[in-house]
C-alpha positions in Angstrom: 49.9 -8.5 45.9 51.4 -5.7 44.3 48.8 -5.1 42.3 46.6 -4.4 45.1 49.3 -2.0 46.5 48.6 -0.2 43.0 45.3 0.1 42.9 45.6 1.1 46.5 48.0 3.9 46.2 45.5 4.6 42.6 42.5 5.0 45.1 43.8 7.4 47.4 45.9 9.2 45.0 43.5 10.6 42.4 41.2 11.8 44.5 43.3 14.0 46.4 45.1 15.2 42.6 41.8 16.2 41.6 40.7 17.7 44.6 43.7 20.2 44.2 42.8 20.6 40.6 39.7 21.3 42.3 40.1 23.5 45.1 43.0 25.4 42.9 40.3 26.4 40.2 38.2 27.6 43.3 40.9 29.8 44.8 42.0 31.2 41.3 38.2 32.5 40.9 38.3 33.6 44.7 41.4 35.6 44.7 43.0 36.1 40.8 40.4 36.5 38.5 39.8 40.4 39.6 43.1 41.2 37.6 43.8 38.0 35.8 40.3 37.2 34.1 38.2 33.7 34.0 40.1 33.2 31.4 43.5 34.2 32.4 44.1 36.6 29.4 44.2 39.9 31.7 41.8 41.5 30.0 39.9 43.2 33.3 39.6 46.9 33.8 42.4 46.3 36.7 44.5 43.7 34.7 45.0 46.5 31.9 45.5 49.4 34.2 48.5 47.5 36.1 49.7 45.3 32.6 49.1 41.8 33.9 50.3 39.2 31.3 48.2 37.2 29.1 48.8 33.5 30.4 47.3 31.8 27.5 50.5 33.1 25.5 52.5 30.1 25.4 56.0 32.3 25.4 54.9 34.1 28.9 54.2 30.8 30.5 57.2 29.7 29.1 58.9 33.2 30.6 57.5 32.6 33.9 59.3 29.7 35.5 57.4 27.8 38.6 59.6 29.1 41.0 58.6 32.8 40.2 55.1 32.3 39.7 55.7 30.4 43.7 56.4 33.1 45.1 54.6 35.8 43.4 51.8 33.8 45.1 53.5 33.1 48.5 55.4 37.0 48.4 53.0 39.1 46.2 54.9 41.3 43.1 55.8 45.2 43.3 57.1 47.2 40.2 60.8 48.8 40.4 59.3 51.8 42.7 58.4 48.8 45.1 54.1 49.7 45.0 52.3 46.5 45.3 50.9 45.2 41.8 49.5 42.2 43.3 49.5 41.0 47.2 50.5 38.0 48.2 48.2 34.8 48.6 47.2 35.0 52.6 47.6 31.3 54.5 48.3 29.6 50.9 50.1 26.1 51.7 52.9 25.5 49.5 50.8 22.4 48.0 47.9 24.8 46.9 50.3 27.2 45.9 51.9 24.4 43.4 48.4 23.9 42.7 47.3 27.3 41.6 50.7 27.2 39.6 49.6 24.0 37.8 46.1 25.6 37.9 47.8 28.7 35.7 49.2 26.5 33.3 46.2 25.0 31.8 45.1 28.5 30.3 48.3 27.7 27.8 47.2 27.7 24.2 
């Protein structure tokens, strides 16, 4: 009986995790690549203009907490003069935002 429960949970949970990862990649490509680049390095015209940090840099990844990344996704980012550097991602759920942060973490080298 326990084996059936474990197998049943695995069959339900694993596809959901994979779907979230695929959705997060699609969301990143749609909403983030213009500035952050498809590789997360921020070496795009817009990324260089506003000083995007390199998500492949392990030190940068370590310095960026999940809470800060989630806040940036949900609320956007402003500079010291209150100029918008990144608009919030409209309509994103907490789960979608968490999946997006997890996807960004995959850029770390």
